[in-house]
Structure formats: structure tokens, C-alpha cells
C-alpha positions as a printed NumPy array, in Angstrom:
array([[ 92.925,  99.323, 112.738],
       [ 94.035,  97.967, 116.064],
       [ 94.655,  94.386, 117.006],
       [ 91.637,  92.359, 118.177],
       [ 91.871,  90.063, 121.178],
       [ 92.058,  86.621, 119.569],
       [ 91.92 ,  84.585, 122.771],
       [ 88.664,  86.018, 124.01 ],
       [ 86.986,  85.648, 120.627],
       [ 85.69 ,  89.235, 120.681],
       [ 86.826,  92.351, 118.921],
       [ 87.832,  95.259, 121.103],
       [ 89.119,  97.839, 118.641],
       [ 88.814,  98.971, 115.066],
       [ 89.242,  97.19 , 111.768],
       [ 91.423,  94.247, 112.669],
       [ 89.421,  92.108, 110.24 ],
       [ 88.7  ,  92.085, 106.541],
       [ 87.104,  89.73 , 104.035],
       [ 88.223,  88.161, 100.777],
       [ 85.576,  86.204,  98.92 ],
       [ 87.364,  86.264,  95.535],
       [ 89.007,  83.007,  94.505],
       [ 92.482,  82.852,  93.032],
       [ 91.249,  83.105,  89.448],
       [ 89.3  ,  86.28 ,  90.194],
       [ 92.312,  87.785,  91.948],
       [ 94.548,  86.843,  89.035],
       [ 92.185,  88.58 ,  86.609],
       [ 91.697,  91.745,  88.644],
       [ 95.366,  92.212,  89.469],
       [ 96.743,  91.114,  86.072],
       [ 98.723,  88.171,  87.412],
       [ 98.278,  85.803,  84.494],
       [ 97.623,  82.127,  85.11 ],
       [ 98.514,  81.08 ,  88.635],
       [100.122,  77.679,  89.278],
       [ 97.745,  74.828,  90.012],
       [ 99.704,  74.243,  93.215],
       [ 98.737,  77.703,  94.506],
       [ 95.656,  77.062,  96.632],
       [ 93.5  ,  79.913,  97.872],
       [ 90.054,  79.663,  99.424],
       [ 87.736,  82.584, 100.221],
       [ 88.087,  83.952, 103.728],
       [ 85.205,  85.918, 105.199],
       [ 86.931,  86.639, 108.501],
       [ 90.582,  87.438, 107.877],
       [ 92.333,  87.895, 111.207],
       [ 95.833,  88.97 , 112.289],
       [ 98.594,  86.328, 112.393],
       [ 96.968,  84.349, 109.548],
       [ 98.722,  83.913, 106.203],
       [ 97.084,  85.884, 103.41 ],
       [ 97.847,  86.665,  99.747],
       [ 99.653,  89.883,  98.917],
       [100.881,  91.161,  95.57 ],
       [104.316,  92.687,  95.006],
       [106.86 ,  93.059,  92.223],
       [109.249,  90.176,  91.688],
       [112.761,  91.324,  92.515],
       [114.309,  89.663,  89.468],
       [111.677,  90.058,  86.74 ],
       [109.806,  93.155,  87.883],
       [106.516,  91.354,  87.189],
       [103.655,  91.199,  89.653],
       [103.609,  88.1  ,  91.82 ],
       [101.289,  86.805,  94.518],
       [102.848,  85.627,  97.79 ],
       [101.397,  84.313, 101.035],
       [102.507,  86.387, 104.026],
       [101.519,  86.585, 107.661],
       [ 99.411,  89.567, 108.696],
       [101.355,  91.461, 111.34 ],
       [104.661,  92.973, 110.294],
       [107.879,  91.88 , 111.994],
       [110.73 ,  94.182, 110.909],
       [113.923,  92.836, 109.392],
       [116.051,  93.968, 112.348],
       [113.892,  92.359, 115.047],
       [115.961,  90.111, 117.289],
       [113.091,  87.668, 117.779],
       [109.46 ,  87.221, 116.751],
       [108.444,  87.691, 120.383],
       [110.204,  91.049, 120.588],
       [107.001,  92.66 , 119.336],
       [104.655,  90.655, 121.536],
       [101.938,  92.978, 122.736],
       [102.732,  95.515, 120.032],
       [100.354,  95.637, 117.095],
       [102.063,  95.885, 113.72 ],
       [ 99.035,  94.852, 111.685],
       [ 98.505,  98.492, 110.714],
       [100.701, 101.43 , 109.801],
       [ 99.319, 104.936, 110.192],
       [ 99.773, 106.915, 106.975],
       [100.807, 109.945, 108.948],
       [104.543, 109.751, 109.607],
       [105.445, 106.645, 107.587],
       [108.624, 108.283, 106.326],
       [109.689, 109.378, 109.796],
       [109.113, 106.269, 111.908],
       [111.904, 103.699, 112.   ],
       [109.529, 100.718, 111.864],
       [107.937, 101.833, 108.594],
       [110.545, 103.957, 106.834],
       [112.33 , 101.222, 104.867],
       [109.231,  99.16 , 103.984],
       [107.526, 102.335, 102.756],
       [110.534, 103.166, 100.609],
       [111.273,  99.7  ,  99.207],
       [108.657,  97.09 , 100.104],
       [105.14 ,  98.174,  99.224],
       [102.467,  95.645,  98.29 ],
       [ 98.797,  95.266,  97.435],
       [ 96.518,  93.376,  99.806],
       [ 93.543,  91.922,  97.881],
       [ 90.22 ,  92.295,  99.67 ],
       [ 86.487,  92.456,  99.072],
       [ 85.634,  94.385, 102.203],
       [ 86.565,  95.212, 105.776],
       [ 84.752,  95.167, 109.083],
       [ 84.242,  97.867, 111.659],
       [ 82.369,  97.79 , 114.963],
       [ 80.039, 100.488, 116.257],
       [ 79.608, 100.652, 120.013],
       [ 75.927, 100.534, 120.974],
       [ 76.216, 100.149, 124.737],
       [ 79.003,  99.528, 127.206],
       [ 78.953,  95.824, 126.31 ],
       [ 77.297,  95.685, 122.891],
       [ 78.809,  96.425, 119.467],
       [ 77.314,  96.175, 115.992],
       [ 79.628,  95.057, 113.171],
       [ 79.484,  96.722, 109.767],
       [ 80.897,  95.402, 106.51 ],
       [ 82.34 ,  98.013, 104.141],
       [ 82.413,  96.984, 100.481],
       [ 82.387,  98.561,  97.029],
       [ 78.957,  99.416,  95.654],
       [ 79.762,  97.55 ,  92.447],
       [ 80.855,  94.461,  94.402],
       [ 84.328,  94.441,  92.849],
       [ 87.426,  93.355,  94.783],
       [ 90.008,  96.009,  95.592],
       [ 93.407,  96.421,  97.21 ],
       [ 94.566,  97.882, 100.498],
       [ 97.886,  99.686, 100.483],
       [100.28 ,  97.313, 102.232],
       [103.86 ,  97.24 , 103.48 ],
       [105.877,  94.064, 103.889],
       [109.147,  92.922, 105.392],
       [111.131,  89.717, 105.811],
       [112.576,  88.489, 109.094],
       [115.09 ,  85.675, 109.545],
       [114.677,  83.47 , 112.582],
       [118.139,  83.215, 114.188],
       [117.199,  79.863, 115.704],
       [116.675,  77.953, 112.457],
       [117.568,  80.395, 109.671],
       [114.03 ,  80.309, 108.257],
       [112.608,  83.455, 106.667],
       [109.182,  84.793, 107.625],
       [107.498,  87.361, 105.377],
       [104.909,  89.58 , 107.017],
       [102.768,  92.563, 106.068],
       [100.789,  95.465, 107.491],
       [ 97.903,  97.51 , 106.099],
       [ 98.23 , 101.295, 105.892],
       [ 95.413, 103.308, 107.471],
       [ 94.273, 106.885, 107.059],
       [ 91.5  , 109.137, 108.335],
       [ 88.002, 107.856, 107.638],
       [ 85.866, 109.069, 104.756],
       [ 82.341, 110.339, 105.374],
       [ 80.845, 106.843, 105.309],
       [ 83.325, 105.125, 107.611],
       [ 83.481, 108.126, 109.948],
       [ 79.971, 107.301, 111.138],
       [ 81.547, 104.372, 113.003],
       [ 85.252, 105.159, 113.408],
       [ 87.765, 107.897, 112.645],
       [ 90.177, 105.592, 110.746],
       [ 89.957, 103.306, 107.714],
       [ 92.36 , 101.313, 105.534],
       [ 93.956, 103.049, 102.561],
       [ 92.195, 101.662,  99.477],
       [ 94.024, 102.146,  96.187],
       [ 92.547, 102.805,  92.771],
       [ 93.63 , 100.316,  90.068],
       [ 95.228, 103.196,  88.161],
       [ 97.604, 103.654,  91.101],
       [ 98.666, 100.027,  91.561],
       [101.826, 100.394,  89.494],
       [102.963, 103.484,  91.379],
       [102.377, 101.838,  94.723],
       [104.269,  98.706,  93.731],
       [107.357, 100.481,  92.353],
       [110.373,  99.438,  94.367],
       [113.855, 100.815,  94.792],
       [115.59 , 103.725,  96.448],
       [115.342, 105.925,  93.371],
       [111.564, 106.279,  93.583],
       [109.809, 108.881,  95.681],
       [107.306, 107.129,  97.965],
       [103.745, 107.909,  96.767],
       [102.612, 109.847,  99.808],
       [ 99.786, 111.402,  97.795],
       [ 98.035, 108.021,  97.525],
       [ 97.565, 107.803, 101.292],
       [ 94.102, 109.337, 101.328],
       [ 90.548, 108.218, 102.137],
       [ 88.689, 106.408,  99.365],
       [ 85.6  , 108.087,  97.9  ],
       [ 82.648, 107.444, 100.198],
       [ 80.057, 107.449,  97.41 ],
       [ 81.746, 104.42 ,  95.786],
       [ 81.341, 102.351,  98.948],
       [ 78.533, 100.81 , 100.98 ],
       [ 78.213,  99.939, 104.649],
       [ 75.904,  97.168, 105.859],
       [ 75.252,  95.754, 109.283],
       [ 76.394,  92.151, 109.437],
       [ 76.515,  89.028, 111.583],
       [ 77.814,  89.669, 115.13 ],
       [ 79.419,  86.222, 114.925],
       [ 82.203,  87.78 , 112.843],
       [ 83.631,  89.087, 116.12 ],
       [ 84.876,  85.572, 116.856],
       [ 87.801,  84.526, 114.652],
       [ 86.578,  80.924, 114.672],
       [ 83.512,  81.906, 112.652],
       [ 83.902,  82.107, 108.885],
       [ 81.837,  81.805, 105.727],
       [ 79.47 ,  83.954, 103.668],
       [ 77.003,  84.043, 106.544],
       [ 79.309,  86.576, 108.196],
       [ 77.756,  89.136, 105.836],
       [ 74.176,  88.273, 106.814],
       [ 72.229,  91.126, 108.326],
       [ 71.069,  89.588, 111.62 ]])
């Protein structure tokens, strides 16, 4: 999952986009969040792109209960001196291999894991030197799911404001996704949500959950090439054109 070129309006590498058609009530039901505040607004997004603010689910530090928080996609580590320090470096994804060894991911993997609600993700298959065909990967049963995510909080030294950001963990592709690319996001089973969300230094990070999702539970469909431009959004992104 590498970072797409936002300025050109075209995607140049893998899986820098996903989709979330579930509204806040559906997300609350699926992820056992209870009734969300009326003030929490959340519209479907059929073309989620890096640097946008998206809902993630984590454990509340004080109560230990699940909470939904809006964070920016593209992790900026706590110790970064400035937000521009990572300009040109993609932190929208974290490779599952080596999370415990790499300084950028070690602490978030140990203490700040989250769920990233989604209904699908996009991948592009190269047809010719200039042409690519987008595919939408979703569950066969149409249910929403969660990517394994990592988050961090960075304080802007200029104004003291905190910015919370996240990244999606990737792993090797399953048999379905491998037809287009060799990587895919880590998709978690609901039975594993609690383990992934556990926080604190006393817990062993759940390395065993960083595996490809079962291919036979997923579907891949060609979709609208317009999804390659971040300005395009809406259910028509899933149209087979």
C-alpha cells in the first residue's frame, strides 16, 4: 500500500485507497460502540485517500471501553520535529514484517493499535504501460470489516496542538489479491478485535494476527476507473465500467 500521487489525480502504486459505505450507526453496531453522540457526523466515503481524516476505533485510556476517533491517514510519529519532516515519506502503511524492530512502528505496535473500519479496498492492475484497471476487494457477504491499524499523536511545537494520525498494516497478498499485487491490508476477524486493541506494555503484541485474510471469503470486482482521481467519490466508484 504505497502513497498515491494526489496532485496528478492518478494512482501510481498499490492500495492507497479504501472505501467505507457504512454510516455511523452501522459502524456502531458492528464494532459494539453503543449509541454515538448526535454531534458525531460521519458520511460514507467511497474513495478514502491519504491525508484525509477517517474514523478509527481504539480503547479509551481511562475507561478501557472502545471509542471512535477521527484521525488523519498517514502516521506522524510522536518524536517528529515537524509535520514536514516526513514529507515525501509514506507512512500510510506499515509492513507487518519487522514491526517490532523498526523504530517508526515499534512503540505504536506495542501500545497504540486500532481498528480501521472499512467496506473494501482498491487495487490497480497494470494493463499496458499507461493503462490500469482498478479492482474493488470486498467481503462476499457485504459486511464491513476492520483493517489492523497503528496510531500515534504528534504535538505541533508551533501552536501546541495535537494531531492524531494512523497507518494501516499490510501483509503478503492472499490468493485472490495476489492476482493483482503481492501485498494487501491486514484484515482482522471480529473474534480478534479485543486482542488487537489491548494496550499497555504488559501485553505481547499479537504478531500472529498479521496474516492474509481468507481468499474464499472475499470478492474482487473491476470498478470505475474514475476512482483513481481523489476528487471522485460516491457509490458509482464501484460501477463496473
